[in-house]
Predicted model as a PDB file, atoms N, CA, C, CB and O in Angstrom, pLDDT in the B-factor column:
MODEL        1                                                                  
ATOM      1  N   MET A   1      63.982 -32.950 -57.700  1.00 56.00           N  
ATOM      2  CA  MET A   1      64.812 -32.400 -56.656  1.00 56.00           C  
ATOM      3  C   MET A   1      65.899 -33.407 -56.305  1.00 56.00           C  
ATOM      4  CB  MET A   1      63.971 -32.034 -55.417  1.00 56.00           C  
ATOM      5  O   MET A   1      65.628 -34.597 -56.147  1.00 56.00           O  
ATOM      6  N   ASN A   2      67.123 -32.921 -56.185  1.00 58.00           N  
ATOM      7  CA  ASN A   2      68.192 -33.838 -55.816  1.00 58.00           C  
ATOM      8  C   ASN A   2      68.371 -33.862 -54.290  1.00 58.00           C  
ATOM      9  CB  ASN A   2      69.514 -33.434 -56.512  1.00 58.00           C  
ATOM     10  O   ASN A   2      67.726 -33.109 -53.560  1.00 58.00           O  
ATOM     11  N   ARG A   3      69.238 -34.724 -53.846  1.00 58.00           N  
ATOM     12  CA  ARG A   3      69.418 -34.956 -52.409  1.00 58.00           C  
ATOM     13  C   ARG A   3      69.967 -33.727 -51.690  1.00 58.00           C  
ATOM     14  CB  ARG A   3      70.349 -36.137 -52.185  1.00 58.00           C  
ATOM     15  O   ARG A   3      69.555 -33.450 -50.564  1.00 58.00           O  
ATOM     16  N   ALA A   4      70.890 -32.978 -52.310  1.00 55.00           N  
ATOM     17  CA  ALA A   4      71.473 -31.793 -51.692  1.00 55.00           C  
ATOM     18  C   ALA A   4      70.418 -30.721 -51.432  1.00 55.00           C  
ATOM     19  CB  ALA A   4      72.581 -31.230 -52.573  1.00 55.00           C  
ATOM     20  O   ALA A   4      70.494 -30.003 -50.436  1.00 55.00           O  
ATOM     21  N   GLN A   5      69.454 -30.614 -52.309  1.00 57.00           N  
ATOM     22  CA  GLN A   5      68.385 -29.629 -52.113  1.00 57.00           C  
ATOM     23  C   GLN A   5      67.454 -30.033 -50.979  1.00 57.00           C  
ATOM     24  CB  GLN A   5      67.584 -29.450 -53.400  1.00 57.00           C  
ATOM     25  O   GLN A   5      66.898 -29.168 -50.303  1.00 57.00           O  
ATOM     26  N   LEU A   6      67.276 -31.313 -50.762  1.00 57.00           N  
ATOM     27  CA  LEU A   6      66.408 -31.779 -49.688  1.00 57.00           C  
ATOM     28  C   LEU A   6      67.059 -31.613 -48.320  1.00 57.00           C  
ATOM     29  CB  LEU A   6      66.037 -33.234 -49.910  1.00 57.00           C  
ATOM     30  O   LEU A   6      66.379 -31.267 -47.354  1.00 57.00           O  
ATOM     31  N   GLU A   7      68.358 -31.851 -48.222  1.00 60.00           N  
ATOM     32  CA  GLU A   7      69.055 -31.820 -46.944  1.00 60.00           C  
ATOM     33  C   GLU A   7      69.483 -30.427 -46.530  1.00 60.00           C  
ATOM     34  CB  GLU A   7      70.250 -32.707 -47.000  1.00 60.00           C  
ATOM     35  O   GLU A   7      69.732 -30.208 -45.344  1.00 60.00           O  
ATOM     36  N   GLY A   8      69.578 -29.505 -47.414  1.00 57.00           N  
ATOM     37  CA  GLY A   8      70.022 -28.166 -47.073  1.00 57.00           C  
ATOM     38  C   GLY A   8      71.508 -28.007 -47.336  1.00 57.00           C  
ATOM     39  O   GLY A   8      72.155 -28.930 -47.831  1.00 57.00           O  
ATOM     40  N   PRO A   9      72.052 -26.843 -47.009  1.00 61.00           N  
ATOM     41  CA  PRO A   9      73.468 -26.586 -47.294  1.00 61.00           C  
ATOM     42  C   PRO A   9      74.378 -27.414 -46.390  1.00 61.00           C  
ATOM     43  CB  PRO A   9      73.783 -25.095 -47.123  1.00 61.00           C  
ATOM     44  O   PRO A   9      74.021 -27.771 -45.267  1.00 61.00           O  
ATOM     45  N   VAL A  10      75.553 -27.704 -46.916  1.00 59.00           N  
ATOM     46  CA  VAL A  10      76.544 -28.463 -46.158  1.00 59.00           C  
ATOM     47  C   VAL A  10      77.467 -27.454 -45.469  1.00 59.00           C  
ATOM     48  CB  VAL A  10      77.357 -29.450 -47.090  1.00 59.00           C  
ATOM     49  O   VAL A  10      78.285 -26.798 -46.113  1.00 59.00           O  
ATOM     50  N   VAL A  11      77.319 -27.348 -44.160  1.00 59.00           N  
ATOM     51  CA  VAL A  11      78.130 -26.420 -43.381  1.00 59.00           C  
ATOM     52  C   VAL A  11      78.735 -27.170 -42.208  1.00 59.00           C  
ATOM     53  CB  VAL A  11      77.289 -25.207 -42.890  1.00 59.00           C  
ATOM     54  O   VAL A  11      78.155 -28.150 -41.740  1.00 59.00           O  
ATOM     55  N   PRO A  12      79.882 -26.731 -41.729  1.00 62.00           N  
ATOM     56  CA  PRO A  12      80.452 -27.405 -40.558  1.00 62.00           C  
ATOM     57  C   PRO A  12      79.624 -27.105 -39.315  1.00 62.00           C  
ATOM     58  CB  PRO A  12      81.916 -26.972 -40.340  1.00 62.00           C  
ATOM     59  O   PRO A  12      79.161 -25.983 -39.114  1.00 62.00           O  
ATOM     60  N   ARG A  13      79.450 -28.121 -38.493  1.00 69.00           N  
ATOM     61  CA  ARG A  13      78.754 -27.940 -37.220  1.00 69.00           C  
ATOM     62  C   ARG A  13      79.803 -27.822 -36.137  1.00 69.00           C  
ATOM     63  CB  ARG A  13      77.765 -29.118 -36.924  1.00 69.00           C  
ATOM     64  O   ARG A  13      80.748 -28.609 -36.081  1.00 69.00           O  
ATOM     65  N   VAL A  14      79.631 -26.842 -35.284  1.00 76.00           N  
ATOM     66  CA  VAL A  14      80.572 -26.598 -34.205  1.00 76.00           C  
ATOM     67  C   VAL A  14      79.886 -26.963 -32.896  1.00 76.00           C  
ATOM     68  CB  VAL A  14      81.062 -25.112 -34.198  1.00 76.00           C  
ATOM     69  O   VAL A  14      78.720 -26.629 -32.683  1.00 76.00           O  
ATOM     70  N   GLY A  15      80.605 -27.641 -32.033  1.00 84.00           N  
ATOM     71  CA  GLY A  15      80.030 -28.017 -30.751  1.00 84.00           C  
ATOM     72  C   GLY A  15      81.095 -28.074 -29.675  1.00 84.00           C  
ATOM     73  O   GLY A  15      82.280 -27.848 -29.920  1.00 84.00           O  
ATOM     74  N   MET A  16      80.635 -28.382 -28.488  1.00 85.00           N  
ATOM     75  CA  MET A  16      81.543 -28.468 -27.360  1.00 85.00           C  
ATOM     76  C   MET A  16      81.037 -29.561 -26.436  1.00 85.00           C  
ATOM     77  CB  MET A  16      81.660 -27.103 -26.616  1.00 85.00           C  
ATOM     78  O   MET A  16      79.837 -29.673 -26.187  1.00 85.00           O  
ATOM     79  N   THR A  17      81.959 -30.361 -25.933  1.00 87.00           N  
ATOM     80  CA  THR A  17      81.613 -31.364 -24.942  1.00 87.00           C  
ATOM     81  C   THR A  17      82.429 -31.113 -23.682  1.00 87.00           C  
ATOM     82  CB  THR A  17      81.856 -32.794 -25.486  1.00 87.00           C  
ATOM     83  O   THR A  17      83.593 -30.718 -23.743  1.00 87.00           O  
ATOM     84  N   VAL A  18      81.798 -31.348 -22.549  1.00 89.00           N  
ATOM     85  CA  VAL A  18      82.467 -31.198 -21.258  1.00 89.00           C  
ATOM     86  C   VAL A  18      82.435 -32.560 -20.586  1.00 89.00           C  
ATOM     87  CB  VAL A  18      81.781 -30.092 -20.361  1.00 89.00           C  
ATOM     88  O   VAL A  18      81.361 -33.073 -20.273  1.00 89.00           O  
ATOM     89  N   ASP A  19      83.599 -33.148 -20.362  1.00 91.00           N  
ATOM     90  CA  ASP A  19      83.715 -34.452 -19.713  1.00 91.00           C  
ATOM     91  C   ASP A  19      84.166 -34.236 -18.277  1.00 91.00           C  
ATOM     92  CB  ASP A  19      84.710 -35.384 -20.478  1.00 91.00           C  
ATOM     93  O   ASP A  19      85.174 -33.574 -18.026  1.00 91.00           O  
ATOM     94  N   ILE A  20      83.411 -34.801 -17.330  1.00 91.00           N  
ATOM     95  CA  ILE A  20      83.748 -34.691 -15.920  1.00 91.00           C  
ATOM     96  C   ILE A  20      83.875 -36.100 -15.362  1.00 91.00           C  
ATOM     97  CB  ILE A  20      82.677 -33.862 -15.136  1.00 91.00           C  
ATOM     98  O   ILE A  20      82.914 -36.870 -15.364  1.00 91.00           O  
ATOM     99  N   HIS A  21      85.074 -36.429 -14.883  1.00 90.00           N  
ATOM    100  CA  HIS A  21      85.351 -37.745 -14.316  1.00 90.00           C  
ATOM    101  C   HIS A  21      86.086 -37.567 -12.994  1.00 90.00           C  
ATOM    102  CB  HIS A  21      86.183 -38.619 -15.301  1.00 90.00           C  
ATOM    103  O   HIS A  21      86.887 -36.643 -12.856  1.00 90.00           O  
ATOM    104  N   PRO A  22      85.825 -38.439 -12.016  1.00 89.00           N  
ATOM    105  CA  PRO A  22      86.616 -38.358 -10.787  1.00 89.00           C  
ATOM    106  C   PRO A  22      88.050 -38.819 -11.050  1.00 89.00           C  
ATOM    107  CB  PRO A  22      85.971 -39.210  -9.667  1.00 89.00           C  
ATOM    108  O   PRO A  22      88.290 -39.695 -11.881  1.00 89.00           O  
ATOM    109  N   ARG A  23      88.979 -38.228 -10.344  1.00 86.00           N  
ATOM    110  CA  ARG A  23      90.379 -38.615 -10.491  1.00 86.00           C  
ATOM    111  C   ARG A  23      90.649 -39.885  -9.694  1.00 86.00           C  
ATOM    112  CB  ARG A  23      91.318 -37.473 -10.030  1.00 86.00           C  
ATOM    113  O   ARG A  23      89.750 -40.440  -9.062  1.00 86.00           O  
ATOM    114  N   GLU A  24      91.903 -40.337  -9.733  1.00 87.00           N  
ATOM    115  CA  GLU A  24      92.292 -41.523  -8.981  1.00 87.00           C  
ATOM    116  C   GLU A  24      92.143 -41.245  -7.486  1.00 87.00           C  
ATOM    117  CB  GLU A  24      93.747 -41.943  -9.322  1.00 87.00           C  
ATOM    118  O   GLU A  24      92.147 -40.090  -7.060  1.00 87.00           O  
ATOM    119  N   LEU A  25      92.014 -42.300  -6.702  1.00 86.00           N  
ATOM    120  CA  LEU A  25      91.704 -42.166  -5.281  1.00 86.00           C  
ATOM    121  C   LEU A  25      92.724 -41.329  -4.500  1.00 86.00           C  
ATOM    122  CB  LEU A  25      91.609 -43.526  -4.666  1.00 86.00           C  
ATOM    123  O   LEU A  25      92.294 -40.486  -3.712  1.00 86.00           O  
ATOM    124  N   PRO A  26      94.041 -41.500  -4.659  1.00 88.00           N  
ATOM    125  CA  PRO A  26      94.947 -40.673  -3.845  1.00 88.00           C  
ATOM    126  C   PRO A  26      94.793 -39.171  -4.108  1.00 88.00           C  
ATOM    127  CB  PRO A  26      96.384 -41.080  -4.109  1.00 88.00           C  
ATOM    128  O   PRO A  26      94.826 -38.370  -3.173  1.00 88.00           O  
ATOM    129  N   ILE A  27      94.626 -38.792  -5.370  1.00 86.00           N  
ATOM    130  CA  ILE A  27      94.466 -37.372  -5.689  1.00 86.00           C  
ATOM    131  C   ILE A  27      93.125 -36.869  -5.167  1.00 86.00           C  
ATOM    132  CB  ILE A  27      94.574 -37.136  -7.216  1.00 86.00           C  
ATOM    133  O   ILE A  27      93.040 -35.736  -4.694  1.00 86.00           O  
ATOM    134  N   ALA A  28      92.075 -37.690  -5.244  1.00 84.00           N  
ATOM    135  CA  ALA A  28      90.767 -37.295  -4.725  1.00 84.00           C  
ATOM    136  C   ALA A  28      90.821 -37.095  -3.216  1.00 84.00           C  
ATOM    137  CB  ALA A  28      89.708 -38.346  -5.081  1.00 84.00           C  
ATOM    138  O   ALA A  28      90.207 -36.167  -2.690  1.00 84.00           O  
ATOM    139  N   LEU A  29      91.546 -37.952  -2.525  1.00 89.00           N  
ATOM    140  CA  LEU A  29      91.679 -37.788  -1.078  1.00 89.00           C  
ATOM    141  C   LEU A  29      92.461 -36.526  -0.729  1.00 89.00           C  
ATOM    142  CB  LEU A  29      92.362 -39.009  -0.469  1.00 89.00           C  
ATOM    143  O   LEU A  29      92.127 -35.838   0.236  1.00 89.00           O  
ATOM    144  N   ILE A  30      93.489 -36.219  -1.499  1.00 88.00           N  
ATOM    145  CA  ILE A  30      94.261 -34.997  -1.266  1.00 88.00           C  
ATOM    146  C   ILE A  30      93.372 -33.772  -1.484  1.00 88.00           C  
ATOM    147  CB  ILE A  30      95.504 -34.943  -2.200  1.00 88.00           C  
ATOM    148  O   ILE A  30      93.424 -32.825  -0.699  1.00 88.00           O  
ATOM    149  N   GLY A  31      92.560 -33.780  -2.535  1.00 85.00           N  
ATOM    150  CA  GLY A  31      91.667 -32.656  -2.799  1.00 85.00           C  
ATOM    151  C   GLY A  31      90.614 -32.488  -1.720  1.00 85.00           C  
ATOM    152  O   GLY A  31      90.323 -31.367  -1.301  1.00 85.00           O  
ATOM    153  N   ALA A  32      90.034 -33.607  -1.263  1.00 87.00           N  
ATOM    154  CA  ALA A  32      89.034 -33.539  -0.203  1.00 87.00           C  
ATOM    155  C   ALA A  32      89.664 -33.056   1.104  1.00 87.00           C  
ATOM    156  CB  ALA A  32      88.373 -34.912  -0.001  1.00 87.00           C  
ATOM    157  O   ALA A  32      89.067 -32.254   1.822  1.00 87.00           O  
ATOM    158  N   ALA A  33      90.851 -33.536   1.407  1.00 91.00           N  
ATOM    159  CA  ALA A  33      91.531 -33.099   2.626  1.00 91.00           C  
ATOM    160  C   ALA A  33      91.911 -31.624   2.537  1.00 91.00           C  
ATOM    161  CB  ALA A  33      92.782 -33.954   2.880  1.00 91.00           C  
ATOM    162  O   ALA A  33      91.798 -30.895   3.522  1.00 91.00           O  
ATOM    163  N   GLY A  34      92.353 -31.187   1.384  1.00 88.00           N  
ATOM    164  CA  GLY A  34      92.689 -29.771   1.217  1.00 88.00           C  
ATOM    165  C   GLY A  34      91.478 -28.875   1.363  1.00 88.00           C  
ATOM    166  O   GLY A  34      91.554 -27.812   1.978  1.00 88.00           O  
ATOM    167  N   GLY A  35      90.350 -29.307   0.794  1.00 88.00           N  
ATOM    168  CA  GLY A  35      89.120 -28.530   0.944  1.00 88.00           C  
ATOM    169  C   GLY A  35      88.640 -28.482   2.380  1.00 88.00           C  
ATOM    170  O   GLY A  35      88.187 -27.438   2.850  1.00 88.00           O  
ATOM    171  N   ALA A  36      88.736 -29.609   3.089  1.00 90.00           N  
ATOM    172  CA  ALA A  36      88.334 -29.644   4.496  1.00 90.00           C  
ATOM    173  C   ALA A  36      89.259 -28.764   5.340  1.00 90.00           C  
ATOM    174  CB  ALA A  36      88.345 -31.094   5.027  1.00 90.00           C  
ATOM    175  O   ALA A  36      88.795 -28.060   6.236  1.00 90.00           O  
ATOM    176  N   PHE A  37      90.549 -28.802   5.060  1.00 92.00           N  
ATOM    177  CA  PHE A  37      91.492 -27.959   5.793  1.00 92.00           C  
ATOM    178  C   PHE A  37      91.230 -26.478   5.529  1.00 92.00           C  
ATOM    179  CB  PHE A  37      92.933 -28.314   5.409  1.00 92.00           C  
ATOM    180  O   PHE A  37      91.307 -25.657   6.444  1.00 92.00           O  
ATOM    181  N   ALA A  38      90.920 -26.139   4.282  1.00 91.00           N  
ATOM    182  CA  ALA A  38      90.637 -24.736   3.963  1.00 91.00           C  
ATOM    183  C   ALA A  38      89.387 -24.255   4.697  1.00 91.00           C  
ATOM    184  CB  ALA A  38      90.463 -24.553   2.441  1.00 91.00           C  
ATOM    185  O   ALA A  38      89.364 -23.133   5.204  1.00 91.00           O  
ATOM    186  N   LEU A  39      88.350 -25.087   4.759  1.00 88.00           N  
ATOM    187  CA  LEU A  39      87.149 -24.695   5.507  1.00 88.00           C  
ATOM    188  C   LEU A  39      87.443 -24.584   6.997  1.00 88.00           C  
ATOM    189  CB  LEU A  39      86.015 -25.703   5.272  1.00 88.00           C  
ATOM    190  O   LEU A  39      86.903 -23.705   7.669  1.00 88.00           O  
ATOM    191  N   TRP A  40      88.286 -25.456   7.516  1.00 92.00           N  
ATOM    192  CA  TRP A  40      88.653 -25.420   8.930  1.00 92.00           C  
ATOM    193  C   TRP A  40      89.457 -24.157   9.250  1.00 92.00           C  
ATOM    194  CB  TRP A  40      89.461 -26.678   9.308  1.00 92.00           C  
ATOM    195  O   TRP A  40      89.370 -23.628  10.359  1.00 92.00           O  
ATOM    196  N   ALA A  41      90.237 -23.677   8.285  1.00 93.00           N  
ATOM    197  CA  ALA A  41      91.057 -22.485   8.471  1.00 93.00           C  
ATOM    198  C   ALA A  41      90.292 -21.207   8.143  1.00 93.00           C  
ATOM    199  CB  ALA A  41      92.304 -22.573   7.613  1.00 93.00           C  
ATOM    200  O   ALA A  41      90.900 -20.155   7.948  1.00 93.00           O  
ATOM    201  N   ASP A  42      88.973 -21.289   8.080  1.00 92.00           N  
ATOM    202  CA  ASP A  42      88.074 -20.144   7.860  1.00 92.00           C  
ATOM    203  C   ASP A  42      88.242 -19.469   6.501  1.00 92.00           C  
ATOM    204  CB  ASP A  42      88.293 -19.126   8.935  1.00 92.00           C  
ATOM    205  O   ASP A  42      88.063 -18.257   6.384  1.00 92.00           O  
ATOM    206  N   VAL A  43      88.583 -20.243   5.483  1.00 90.00           N  
ATOM    207  CA  VAL A  43      88.555 -19.726   4.121  1.00 90.00           C  
ATOM    208  C   VAL A  43      87.092 -19.716   3.683  1.00 90.00           C  
ATOM    209  CB  VAL A  43      89.454 -20.591   3.145  1.00 90.00           C  
ATOM    210  O   VAL A  43      86.371 -20.667   3.985  1.00 90.00           O  
ATOM    211  N   PRO A  44      86.628 -18.689   2.989  1.00 92.00           N  
ATOM    212  CA  PRO A  44      85.229 -18.672   2.546  1.00 92.00           C  
ATOM    213  C   PRO A  44      84.895 -19.895   1.698  1.00 92.00           C  
ATOM    214  CB  PRO A  44      84.939 -17.396   1.752  1.00 92.00           C  
ATOM    215  O   PRO A  44      85.696 -20.329   0.870  1.00 92.00           O  
ATOM    216  N   ALA A  45      83.709 -20.441   1.916  1.00 87.00           N  
ATOM    217  CA  ALA A  45      83.296 -21.667   1.223  1.00 87.00           C  
ATOM    218  C   ALA A  45      83.199 -21.467  -0.282  1.00 87.00           C  
ATOM    219  CB  ALA A  45      81.958 -22.150   1.761  1.00 87.00           C  
ATOM    220  O   ALA A  45      83.441 -22.407  -1.039  1.00 87.00           O  
ATOM    221  N   ASP A  46      82.850 -20.260  -0.737  1.00 90.00           N  
ATOM    222  CA  ASP A  46      82.738 -20.037  -2.181  1.00 90.00           C  
ATOM    223  C   ASP A  46      84.097 -20.031  -2.879  1.00 90.00           C  
ATOM    224  CB  ASP A  46      82.025 -18.725  -2.446  1.00 90.00           C  
ATOM    225  O   ASP A  46      84.156 -20.015  -4.109  1.00 90.00           O  
ATOM    226  N   ILE A  47      85.180 -20.045  -2.121  1.00 89.00           N  
ATOM    227  CA  ILE A  47      86.517 -20.197  -2.696  1.00 89.00           C  
ATOM    228  C   ILE A  47      87.032 -21.615  -2.482  1.00 89.00           C  
ATOM    229  CB  ILE A  47      87.492 -19.177  -2.079  1.00 89.00           C  
ATOM    230  O   ILE A  47      87.602 -22.207  -3.399  1.00 89.00           O  
ATOM    231  N   ALA A  48      86.842 -22.167  -1.288  1.00 87.00           N  
ATOM    232  CA  ALA A  48      87.429 -23.468  -0.938  1.00 87.00           C  
ATOM    233  C   ALA A  48      86.773 -24.617  -1.702  1.00 87.00           C  
ATOM    234  CB  ALA A  48      87.305 -23.712   0.564  1.00 87.00           C  
ATOM    235  O   ALA A  48      87.474 -25.516  -2.168  1.00 87.00           O  
ATOM    236  N   ILE A  49      85.467 -24.611  -1.839  1.00 86.00           N  
ATOM    237  CA  ILE A  49      84.772 -25.745  -2.471  1.00 86.00           C  
ATOM    238  C   ILE A  49      85.085 -25.854  -3.967  1.00 86.00           C  
ATOM    239  CB  ILE A  49      83.260 -25.611  -2.270  1.00 86.00           C  
ATOM    240  O   ILE A  49      85.398 -26.955  -4.420  1.00 86.00           O  
ATOM    241  N   PRO A  50      85.018 -24.777  -4.762  1.00 88.00           N  
ATOM    242  CA  PRO A  50      85.380 -24.935  -6.182  1.00 88.00           C  
ATOM    243  C   PRO A  50      86.828 -25.371  -6.399  1.00 88.00           C  
ATOM    244  CB  PRO A  50      85.143 -23.638  -6.912  1.00 88.00           C  
ATOM    245  O   PRO A  50      87.110 -26.148  -7.311  1.00 88.00           O  
ATOM    246  N   VAL A  51      87.744 -24.878  -5.571  1.00 87.00           N  
ATOM    247  CA  VAL A  51      89.148 -25.290  -5.717  1.00 87.00           C  
ATOM    248  C   VAL A  51      89.295 -26.770  -5.397  1.00 87.00           C  
ATOM    249  CB  VAL A  51      90.068 -24.449  -4.797  1.00 87.00           C  
ATOM    250  O   VAL A  51      90.015 -27.484  -6.095  1.00 87.00           O  
ATOM    251  N   ALA A  52      88.620 -27.242  -4.349  1.00 87.00           N  
ATOM    252  CA  ALA A  52      88.676 -28.668  -4.014  1.00 87.00           C  
ATOM    253  C   ALA A  52      88.061 -29.512  -5.124  1.00 87.00           C  
ATOM    254  CB  ALA A  52      87.952 -28.938  -2.685  1.00 87.00           C  
ATOM    255  O   ALA A  52      88.579 -30.585  -5.433  1.00 87.00           O  
ATOM    256  N   LEU A  53      86.973 -29.053  -5.729  1.00 88.00           N  
ATOM    257  CA  LEU A  53      86.358 -29.811  -6.832  1.00 88.00           C  
ATOM    258  C   LEU A  53      87.268 -29.858  -8.051  1.00 88.00           C  
ATOM    259  CB  LEU A  53      85.008 -29.195  -7.218  1.00 88.00           C  
ATOM    260  O   LEU A  53      87.303 -30.867  -8.756  1.00 88.00           O  
ATOM    261  N   LEU A  54      88.005 -28.779  -8.311  1.00 87.00           N  
ATOM    262  CA  LEU A  54      88.944 -28.804  -9.436  1.00 87.00           C  
ATOM    263  C   LEU A  54      90.076 -29.797  -9.200  1.00 87.00           C  
ATOM    264  CB  LEU A  54      89.519 -27.409  -9.677  1.00 87.00           C  
ATOM    265  O   LEU A  54      90.613 -30.359 -10.155  1.00 87.00           O  
ATOM    266  N   ILE A  55      90.445 -30.019  -7.939  1.00 87.00           N  
ATOM    267  CA  ILE A  55      91.483 -31.004  -7.634  1.00 87.00           C  
ATOM    268  C   ILE A  55      90.913 -32.418  -7.719  1.00 87.00           C  
ATOM    269  CB  ILE A  55      92.081 -30.748  -6.230  1.00 87.00           C  
ATOM    270  O   ILE A  55      91.570 -33.319  -8.241  1.00 87.00           O  
ATOM    271  N   VAL A  56      89.698 -32.620  -7.212  1.00 89.00           N  
ATOM    272  CA  VAL A  56      89.098 -33.958  -7.135  1.00 89.00           C  
ATOM    273  C   VAL A  56      88.616 -34.444  -8.500  1.00 89.00           C  
ATOM    274  CB  VAL A  56      87.933 -33.956  -6.148  1.00 89.00           C  
ATOM    275  O   VAL A  56      88.728 -35.634  -8.796  1.00 89.00           O  
ATOM    276  N   LEU A  57      88.086 -33.560  -9.333  1.00 90.00           N  
ATOM    277  CA  LEU A  57      87.488 -33.954 -10.606  1.00 90.00           C  
ATOM    278  C   LEU A  57      88.419 -33.651 -11.770  1.00 90.00           C  
ATOM    279  CB  LEU A  57      86.152 -33.246 -10.808  1.00 90.00           C  
ATOM    280  O   LEU A  57      89.149 -32.659 -11.760  1.00 90.00           O  
ATOM    281  N   ASP A  58      88.382 -34.517 -12.764  1.00 91.00           N  
ATOM    282  CA  ASP A  58      89.111 -34.306 -14.016  1.00 91.00           C  
ATOM    283  C   ASP A  58      88.113 -33.712 -15.004  1.00 91.00           C  
ATOM    284  CB  ASP A  58      89.752 -35.655 -14.567  1.00 91.00           C  
ATOM    285  O   ASP A  58      87.221 -34.412 -15.484  1.00 91.00           O  
ATOM    286  N   ILE A  59      88.258 -32.440 -15.306  1.00 90.00           N  
ATOM    287  CA  ILE A  59      87.312 -31.732 -16.178  1.00 90.00           C  
ATOM    288  C   ILE A  59      88.022 -31.396 -17.479  1.00 90.00           C  
ATOM    289  CB  ILE A  59      86.756 -30.431 -15.491  1.00 90.00           C  
ATOM    290  O   ILE A  59      89.049 -30.717 -17.487  1.00 90.00           O  
ATOM    291  N   ARG A  60      87.457 -31.886 -18.581  1.00 92.00           N  
ATOM    292  CA  ARG A  60      88.032 -31.617 -19.902  1.00 92.00           C  
ATOM    293  C   ARG A  60      86.965 -30.993 -20.788  1.00 92.00           C  
ATOM    294  CB  ARG A  60      88.593 -32.920 -20.550  1.00 92.00           C  
ATOM    295  O   ARG A  60      85.853 -31.506 -20.907  1.00 92.00           O  
ATOM    296  N   VAL A  61      87.324 -29.885 -21.400  1.00 90.00           N  
ATOM    297  CA  VAL A  61      86.425 -29.189 -22.321  1.00 90.00           C  
ATOM    298  C   VAL A  61      87.010 -29.363 -23.712  1.00 90.00           C  
ATOM    299  CB  VAL A  61      86.256 -27.656 -21.946  1.00 90.00           C  
ATOM    300  O   VAL A  61      88.154 -28.990 -23.973  1.00 90.00           O  
ATOM    301  N   ARG A  62      86.197 -29.943 -24.611  1.00 89.00           N  
ATOM    302  CA  ARG A  62      86.660 -30.174 -25.976  1.00 89.00           C  
ATOM    303  C   ARG A  62      85.737 -29.485 -26.954  1.00 89.00           C  
ATOM    304  CB  ARG A  62      86.741 -31.676 -26.284  1.00 89.00           C  
ATOM    305  O   ARG A  62      84.513 -29.593 -26.867  1.00 89.00           O  
ATOM    306  N   ARG A  63      86.349 -28.769 -27.895  1.00 87.00           N  
ATOM    307  CA  ARG A  63      85.582 -28.189 -28.999  1.00 87.00           C  
ATOM    308  C   ARG A  63      85.755 -29.073 -30.205  1.00 87.00           C  
ATOM    309  CB  ARG A  63      86.029 -26.732 -29.311  1.00 87.00           C  
ATOM    310  O   ARG A  63      86.842 -29.602 -30.437  1.00 87.00           O  
ATOM    311  N   TRP A  64      84.703 -29.243 -30.977  1.00 81.00           N  
ATOM    312  CA  TRP A  64      84.798 -30.080 -32.158  1.00 81.00           C  
ATOM    313  C   TRP A  64      84.051 -29.423 -33.315  1.00 81.00           C  
ATOM    314  CB  TRP A  64      84.240 -31.489 -31.876  1.00 81.00           C  
ATOM    315  O   TRP A  64      83.141 -28.616 -33.128  1.00 81.00           O  
ATOM    316  N   ARG A  65      84.468 -29.796 -34.487  1.00 76.00           N  
ATOM    317  CA  ARG A  65      83.841 -29.313 -35.707  1.00 76.00           C  
ATOM    318  C   ARG A  65      83.622 -30.501 -36.623  1.00 76.00           C  
ATOM    319  CB  ARG A  65      84.707 -28.217 -36.400  1.00 76.00           C  
ATOM    320  O   ARG A  65      84.537 -31.287 -36.869  1.00 76.00           O  
ATOM    321  N   ARG A  66      82.421 -30.626 -37.117  1.00 68.00           N  
ATOM    322  CA  ARG A  66      82.077 -31.786 -37.939  1.00 68.00           C  
ATOM    323  C   ARG A  66      81.335 -31.301 -39.175  1.00 68.00           C  
ATOM    324  CB  ARG A  66      81.216 -32.816 -37.138  1.00 68.00           C  
ATOM    325  O   ARG A  66      80.457 -30.442 -39.095  1.00 68.00           O  
ATOM    326  N   ARG A  67      81.693 -31.854 -40.292  1.00 59.00           N  
ATOM    327  CA  ARG A  67      80.964 -31.526 -41.532  1.00 59.00           C  
ATOM    328  C   ARG A  67      79.759 -32.450 -41.646  1.00 59.00           C  
ATOM    329  CB  ARG A  67      81.890 -31.663 -42.797  1.00 59.00           C  
ATOM    330  O   ARG A  67      79.841 -33.646 -41.369  1.00 59.00           O  
ATOM    331  N   THR A  68      78.675 -31.885 -42.047  1.00 55.00           N  
ATOM    332  CA  THR A  68      77.453 -32.706 -42.229  1.00 55.00           C  
ATOM    333  C   THR A  68      77.169 -32.913 -43.692  1.00 55.00           C  
ATOM    334  CB  THR A  68      76.235 -32.048 -41.552  1.00 55.00           C  
ATOM    335  O   THR A  68      76.191 -33.572 -44.044  1.00 55.00           O  
TER     336      THR A  68                                                      
ENDMDL                                                                          
END                                                                             
């Protein structure tokens, strides 16, 4: 038996990584202040909190493909 038969077929592997990092301090403060202001102005929390998190956090979604 050769090595290719032992390892199986060579197919590309597809994956996804999600990187979440806090942004720089001034932008994070602006996002937190905006979220607090929205809650103070009686905006529903299920709208205000995700929007504030999108401002405060740097979220990157990357798809990758690798040959094995």
